[in-house]
Structure formats: structure tokens, C-alpha cells
PDB file of N, CA, C and O in Angstrom:
ATOM      1  N   MET A   1      61.644  92.881  98.980  1.00  0.00           N
ATOM      2  CA  MET A   1      62.205  91.457  98.358  1.00  0.00           C
ATOM      3  C   MET A   1      62.048  90.585  99.577  1.00  0.00           C
ATOM      4  O   MET A   1      61.829  91.202 100.619  1.00  0.00           O
ATOM      5  N   ASN A   2      62.102  89.568  99.635  1.00  0.00           N
ATOM      6  CA  ASN A   2      62.541  88.877 100.986  1.00  0.00           C
ATOM      7  C   ASN A   2      63.802  88.705 101.348  1.00  0.00           C
ATOM      8  O   ASN A   2      64.741  89.329 100.855  1.00  0.00           O
ATOM      9  N   LYS A   3      63.930  87.517 102.571  1.00  0.00           N
ATOM     10  CA  LYS A   3      65.126  87.413 102.939  1.00  0.00           C
ATOM     11  C   LYS A   3      66.398  86.534 102.420  1.00  0.00           C
ATOM     12  O   LYS A   3      67.627  86.473 102.457  1.00  0.00           O
ATOM     13  N   LYS A   4      64.680  85.597 101.670  1.00  0.00           N
ATOM     14  CA  LYS A   4      65.930  84.420 101.191  1.00  0.00           C
ATOM     15  C   LYS A   4      66.310  84.801  99.277  1.00  0.00           C
ATOM     16  O   LYS A   4      67.108  84.363  98.448  1.00  0.00           O
ATOM     17  N   GLY A   5      65.245  85.808  99.289  1.00  0.00           N
ATOM     18  CA  GLY A   5      65.652  86.791  98.098  1.00  0.00           C
ATOM     19  C   GLY A   5      67.033  87.103  97.696  1.00  0.00           C
ATOM     20  O   GLY A   5      67.869  86.842  96.831  1.00  0.00           O
ATOM     21  N   LYS A   6      66.817  87.911  98.942  1.00  0.00           N
ATOM     22  CA  LYS A   6      68.463  88.448  99.041  1.00  0.00           C
ATOM     23  C   LYS A   6      69.726  87.567  99.428  1.00  0.00           C
ATOM     24  O   LYS A   6      70.855  87.881  99.049  1.00  0.00           O
ATOM     25  N   THR A   7      69.458  86.402 100.235  1.00  0.00           N
ATOM     26  CA  THR A   7      70.551  85.483 100.467  1.00  0.00           C
ATOM     27  C   THR A   7      70.919  84.821  99.225  1.00  0.00           C
ATOM     28  O   THR A   7      72.053  84.352  99.127  1.00  0.00           O
ATOM     29  N   THR A   8      69.845  84.703  97.982  1.00  0.00           N
ATOM     30  CA  THR A   8      69.832  83.768  96.978  1.00  0.00           C
ATOM     31  C   THR A   8      71.048  84.653  95.881  1.00  0.00           C
ATOM     32  O   THR A   8      71.918  84.145  95.174  1.00  0.00           O
ATOM     33  N   ILE A   9      70.731  86.025  96.058  1.00  0.00           N
ATOM     34  CA  ILE A   9      71.290  87.059  95.373  1.00  0.00           C
ATOM     35  C   ILE A   9      72.750  87.057  95.750  1.00  0.00           C
ATOM     36  O   ILE A   9      73.627  86.937  94.894  1.00  0.00           O
ATOM     37  N   TRP A  10      73.005  87.191  97.026  1.00  0.00           N
ATOM     38  CA  TRP A  10      74.599  87.423  97.340  1.00  0.00           C
ATOM     39  C   TRP A  10      75.201  85.976  97.411  1.00  0.00           C
ATOM     40  O   TRP A  10      76.421  85.873  97.547  1.00  0.00           O
ATOM     41  N   LEU A  11      74.525  85.004  97.338  1.00  0.00           N
ATOM     42  CA  LEU A  11      75.371  83.668  97.300  1.00  0.00           C
ATOM     43  C   LEU A  11      75.358  83.386  96.047  1.00  0.00           C
ATOM     44  O   LEU A  11      76.018  82.359  95.888  1.00  0.00           O
ATOM     45  N   ASN A  12      74.740  83.963  94.591  1.00  0.00           N
ATOM     46  CA  ASN A  12      74.941  83.700  93.419  1.00  0.00           C
ATOM     47  C   ASN A  12      76.233  84.500  93.159  1.00  0.00           C
ATOM     48  O   ASN A  12      77.216  84.001  92.611  1.00  0.00           O
ATOM     49  N   GLN A  13      76.159  85.886  93.625  1.00  0.00           N
ATOM     50  CA  GLN A  13      77.163  87.043  93.256  1.00  0.00           C
ATOM     51  C   GLN A  13      78.860  86.545  93.817  1.00  0.00           C
ATOM     52  O   GLN A  13      79.985  86.776  93.372  1.00  0.00           O
ATOM     53  N   PHE A  14      78.263  85.653  95.172  1.00  0.00           N
ATOM     54  CA  PHE A  14      79.574  84.853  95.963  1.00  0.00           C
ATOM     55  C   PHE A  14      80.382  83.953  94.947  1.00  0.00           C
ATOM     56  O   PHE A  14      81.524  83.862  94.495  1.00  0.00           O
ATOM     57  N   MET A  15      79.235  83.382  94.850  1.00  0.00           N
ATOM     58  CA  MET A  15      80.197  82.007  93.526  1.00  0.00           C
ATOM     59  C   MET A  15      80.090  82.256  92.341  1.00  0.00           C
ATOM     60  O   MET A  15      80.047  81.299  91.568  1.00  0.00           O
ATOM     61  N   ALA A  16      80.017  83.559  91.837  1.00  0.00           N
ATOM     62  CA  ALA A  16      80.435  83.842  90.507  1.00  0.00           C
ATOM     63  C   ALA A  16      81.824  84.447  90.657  1.00  0.00           C
ATOM     64  O   ALA A  16      82.699  84.166  89.838  1.00  0.00           O
ATOM     65  N   LEU A  17      82.027  85.175  91.561  1.00  0.00           N
ATOM     66  CA  LEU A  17      83.241  85.722  92.067  1.00  0.00           C
ATOM     67  C   LEU A  17      84.433  84.317  92.201  1.00  0.00           C
ATOM     68  O   LEU A  17      85.447  84.144  91.526  1.00  0.00           O
ATOM     69  N   VAL A  18      83.935  83.541  93.195  1.00  0.00           N
ATOM     70  CA  VAL A  18      84.837  82.300  93.286  1.00  0.00           C
ATOM     71  C   VAL A  18      85.058  81.541  92.033  1.00  0.00           C
ATOM     72  O   VAL A  18      86.149  81.042  91.756  1.00  0.00           O
ATOM     73  N   LEU A  19      84.143  81.471  91.375  1.00  0.00           N
ATOM     74  CA  LEU A  19      84.356  80.557  89.833  1.00  0.00           C
ATOM     75  C   LEU A  19      84.836  81.702  89.148  1.00  0.00           C
ATOM     76  O   LEU A  19      85.919  81.142  88.978  1.00  0.00           O
ATOM     77  N   LEU A  20      85.039  83.012  88.498  1.00  0.00           N
ATOM     78  CA  LEU A  20      85.959  83.536  88.227  1.00  0.00           C
ATOM     79  C   LEU A  20      87.499  83.685  88.611  1.00  0.00           C
ATOM     80  O   LEU A  20      88.375  83.717  87.746  1.00  0.00           O
ATOM     81  N   VAL A  21      87.719  83.760  89.769  1.00  0.00           N
ATOM     82  CA  VAL A  21      89.167  83.286  90.685  1.00  0.00           C
ATOM     83  C   VAL A  21      89.387  82.134  90.129  1.00  0.00           C
ATOM     84  O   VAL A  21      90.189  82.073  89.197  1.00  0.00           O
ATOM     85  N   SER A  22      88.854  81.215  90.496  1.00  0.00           N
ATOM     86  CA  SER A  22      89.484  79.954  90.112  1.00  0.00           C
ATOM     87  C   SER A  22      89.774  79.750  88.482  1.00  0.00           C
ATOM     88  O   SER A  22      90.793  79.247  88.009  1.00  0.00           O
ATOM     89  N   THR A  23      88.800  80.186  87.848  1.00  0.00           N
ATOM     90  CA  THR A  23      89.230  80.211  86.669  1.00  0.00           C
ATOM     91  C   THR A  23      90.220  80.631  86.234  1.00  0.00           C
ATOM     92  O   THR A  23      90.676  79.895  85.359  1.00  0.00           O
ATOM     93  N   ILE A  24      91.083  81.928  86.531  1.00  0.00           N
ATOM     94  CA  ILE A  24      91.916  82.914  86.481  1.00  0.00           C
ATOM     95  C   ILE A  24      93.453  81.982  87.315  1.00  0.00           C
ATOM     96  O   ILE A  24      94.656  82.135  87.102  1.00  0.00           O
ATOM     97  N   TYR A  25      92.899  81.264  88.047  1.00  0.00           N
ATOM     98  CA  TYR A  25      94.170  80.616  88.773  1.00  0.00           C
ATOM     99  C   TYR A  25      94.341  79.026  87.780  1.00  0.00           C
ATOM    100  O   TYR A  25      95.457  78.575  87.523  1.00  0.00           O
ATOM    101  N   ILE A  26      93.429  78.541  87.455  1.00  0.00           N
ATOM    102  CA  ILE A  26      93.623  77.017  86.545  1.00  0.00           C
ATOM    103  C   ILE A  26      94.154  77.796  85.163  1.00  0.00           C
ATOM    104  O   ILE A  26      95.122  77.273  84.612  1.00  0.00           O
ATOM    105  N   LEU A  27      93.675  78.834  84.646  1.00  0.00           N
ATOM    106  CA  LEU A  27      94.124  78.979  83.445  1.00  0.00           C
ATOM    107  C   LEU A  27      95.965  79.701  83.252  1.00  0.00           C
ATOM    108  O   LEU A  27      96.826  79.415  82.420  1.00  0.00           O
ATOM    109  N   ILE A  28      95.993  80.752  84.484  1.00  0.00           N
ATOM    110  CA  ILE A  28      97.467  80.961  84.073  1.00  0.00           C
ATOM    111  C   ILE A  28      98.072  80.508  85.762  1.00  0.00           C
ATOM    112  O   ILE A  28      98.104  81.465  86.536  1.00  0.00           O
ATOM    113  N   PRO A  29      98.434  79.437  86.215  1.00  0.00           N
ATOM    114  CA  PRO A  29      98.746  79.687  87.479  1.00  0.00           C
ATOM    115  C   PRO A  29     100.455  79.859  87.873  1.00  0.00           C
ATOM    116  O   PRO A  29     100.772  79.739  89.056  1.00  0.00           O
ATOM    117  N   GLU A  30     101.309  80.086  87.039  1.00  0.00           N
ATOM    118  CA  GLU A  30     102.556  80.612  86.844  1.00  0.00           C
ATOM    119  C   GLU A  30     102.044  82.339  87.506  1.00  0.00           C
ATOM    120  O   GLU A  30     102.391  82.638  88.649  1.00  0.00           O
ATOM    121  N   ASN A  31     101.426  83.090  86.864  1.00  0.00           N
ATOM    122  CA  ASN A  31     101.485  84.286  86.885  1.00  0.00           C
ATOM    123  C   ASN A  31     100.522  85.110  88.120  1.00  0.00           C
ATOM    124  O   ASN A  31     100.365  86.285  88.452  1.00  0.00           O
ATOM    125  N   VAL A  32      99.949  83.670  88.613  1.00  0.00           N
ATOM    126  CA  VAL A  32      99.308  84.141  90.198  1.00  0.00           C
ATOM    127  C   VAL A  32      99.607  83.583  91.124  1.00  0.00           C
ATOM    128  O   VAL A  32      99.378  82.374  91.154  1.00  0.00           O
ATOM    129  N   LYS A  33     100.242  84.233  92.266  1.00  0.00           N
ATOM    130  CA  LYS A  33     101.330  84.671  93.215  1.00  0.00           C
ATOM    131  C   LYS A  33     100.316  84.778  94.431  1.00  0.00           C
ATOM    132  O   LYS A  33      99.546  85.720  94.248  1.00  0.00           O
ATOM    133  N   ILE A  34     100.077  84.079  95.653  1.00  0.00           N
ATOM    134  CA  ILE A  34      99.276  84.151  96.710  1.00  0.00           C
ATOM    135  C   ILE A  34     100.286  84.617  97.782  1.00  0.00           C
ATOM    136  O   ILE A  34     100.789  83.750  98.497  1.00  0.00           O
ATOM    137  N   ASP A  35     100.648  85.991  97.967  1.00  0.00           N
ATOM    138  CA  ASP A  35     101.772  85.666  99.695  1.00  0.00           C
ATOM    139  C   ASP A  35     100.651  86.079 100.801  1.00  0.00           C
ATOM    140  O   ASP A  35      99.974  87.104 100.881  1.00  0.00           O
ATOM    141  N   VAL A  36     100.688  85.027 101.550  1.00  0.00           N
ATOM    142  CA  VAL A  36     100.396  85.206 102.803  1.00  0.00           C
ATOM    143  C   VAL A  36     100.757  85.600 103.666  1.00  0.00           C
ATOM    144  O   VAL A  36     100.147  86.100 104.612  1.00  0.00           O
ATOM    145  N   GLU A  37     102.540  85.347 103.388  1.00  0.00           N
ATOM    146  CA  GLU A  37     103.548  85.878 105.201  1.00  0.00           C
ATOM    147  C   GLU A  37     102.986  87.664 104.770  1.00  0.00           C
ATOM    148  O   GLU A  37     102.069  88.187 105.402  1.00  0.00           O
ATOM    149  N   LYS A  38     103.557  88.233 103.875  1.00  0.00           N
ATOM    150  CA  LYS A  38     103.792  89.959 103.861  1.00  0.00           C
ATOM    151  C   LYS A  38     102.096  89.948 104.337  1.00  0.00           C
ATOM    152  O   LYS A  38     102.010  90.725 105.287  1.00  0.00           O
ATOM    153  N   THR A  39     101.259  89.582 104.142  1.00  0.00           N
ATOM    154  CA  THR A  39      99.950  90.259 104.382  1.00  0.00           C
ATOM    155  C   THR A  39      99.480  90.124 106.017  1.00  0.00           C
ATOM    156  O   THR A  39      98.878  90.872 106.787  1.00  0.00           O
ATOM    157  N   LYS A  40     100.107  88.707 106.132  1.00  0.00           N
ATOM    158  CA  LYS A  40      99.994  88.480 107.731  1.00  0.00           C
ATOM    159  C   LYS A  40     100.454  89.595 108.843  1.00  0.00           C
ATOM    160  O   LYS A  40      99.862  89.995 109.845  1.00  0.00           O
ATOM    161  N   VAL A  41     102.218  90.083 108.083  1.00  0.00           N
ATOM    162  CA  VAL A  41     102.662  91.005 108.636  1.00  0.00           C
ATOM    163  C   VAL A  41     102.365  92.668 108.315  1.00  0.00           C
ATOM    164  O   VAL A  41     102.961  93.692 108.647  1.00  0.00           O
ATOM    165  N   LYS A  42     101.533  92.489 107.762  1.00  0.00           N
ATOM    166  CA  LYS A  42     101.032  93.853 107.210  1.00  0.00           C
ATOM    167  C   LYS A  42      99.811  94.335 108.290  1.00  0.00           C
ATOM    168  O   LYS A  42      99.636  95.464 108.748  1.00  0.00           O
ATOM    169  N   ILE A  43      98.871  92.855 108.592  1.00  0.00           N
ATOM    170  CA  ILE A  43      97.900  92.982 109.370  1.00  0.00           C
ATOM    171  C   ILE A  43      98.313  93.189 110.949  1.00  0.00           C
ATOM    172  O   ILE A  43      97.675  93.897 111.728  1.00  0.00           O
ATOM    173  N   ILE A  44      99.368  92.524 111.244  1.00  0.00           N
ATOM    174  CA  ILE A  44      99.869  92.485 112.508  1.00  0.00           C
ATOM    175  C   ILE A  44     100.876  94.021 112.752  1.00  0.00           C
ATOM    176  O   ILE A  44     100.909  94.387 113.927  1.00  0.00           O
ATOM    177  N   LYS A  45     101.384  94.588 112.101  1.00  0.00           N
ATOM    178  CA  LYS A  45     101.742  95.720 112.032  1.00  0.00           C
ATOM    179  C   LYS A  45     100.557  96.811 112.039  1.00  0.00           C
ATOM    180  O   LYS A  45     100.923  97.753 112.742  1.00  0.00           O
ATOM    181  N   MET A  46      99.556  96.979 111.629  1.00  0.00           N
ATOM    182  CA  MET A  46      98.529  97.632 111.501  1.00  0.00           C
ATOM    183  C   MET A  46      97.806  97.373 112.676  1.00  0.00           C
ATOM    184  O   MET A  46      97.368  98.347 113.289  1.00  0.00           O
ATOM    185  N   ILE A  47      97.610  96.310 113.080  1.00  0.00           N
ATOM    186  CA  ILE A  47      96.725  96.134 114.367  1.00  0.00           C
ATOM    187  C   ILE A  47      97.603  96.713 115.703  1.00  0.00           C
ATOM    188  O   ILE A  47      97.126  97.423 116.588  1.00  0.00           O
ATOM    189  N   ASN A  48      99.049  96.216 115.624  1.00  0.00           N
ATOM    190  CA  ASN A  48      99.625  97.138 117.016  1.00  0.00           C
ATOM    191  C   ASN A  48      99.896  98.304 116.736  1.00  0.00           C
ATOM    192  O   ASN A  48     100.566  98.820 117.630  1.00  0.00           O
ATOM    193  N   THR A  49      99.627  99.145 115.673  1.00  0.00           N
ATOM    194  CA  THR A  49     100.100 100.567 115.713  1.00  0.00           C
ATOM    195  C   THR A  49      99.020 101.483 116.386  1.00  0.00           C
ATOM    196  O   THR A  49      97.818 101.499 116.123  1.00  0.00           O
ATOM    197  N   PRO A  50      99.824 102.391 117.487  1.00  0.00           N
ATOM    198  CA  PRO A  50      98.885 102.975 117.852  1.00  0.00           C
ATOM    199  C   PRO A  50      97.640 103.689 117.510  1.00  0.00           C
ATOM    200  O   PRO A  50      97.531 103.735 116.285  1.00  0.00           O
ATOM    201  N   THR A  51      96.801 104.180 118.032  1.00  0.00           N
ATOM    202  CA  THR A  51      96.115 105.396 117.481  1.00  0.00           C
ATOM    203  C   THR A  51      96.044 106.448 117.725  1.00  0.00           C
ATOM    204  O   THR A  51      95.361 107.199 117.028  1.00  0.00           O
TER     205      THR A  51
END
């Protein structure tokens, strides 16, 4: 398969995922909560932990 075909398949899958997530958020916005602060804290803690 050529490169353009692979890109098109990847883009179609990504757009389908975006459409699905946005539809869920539109239908039930009170049940969908995106907590960005805790995510950032967890990422910072993981980066700062010694290996």
C-alpha cells in the first residue's frame, strides 16, 4: 500500500474517534468530566521521579 493510502486510513480512524468522543460529550455533558489539573500533576510527578 502506498503512503497516501496509509495516511488516509489513519486519518479516517482518527476522525471517527473524534466524532465518537464529541458525540458522547454532546449527548451527556454532565457525566463527562475532563480533569486536567490532576493529569498534569501526575505527569510532573512521573517525570520527576528518579529511575
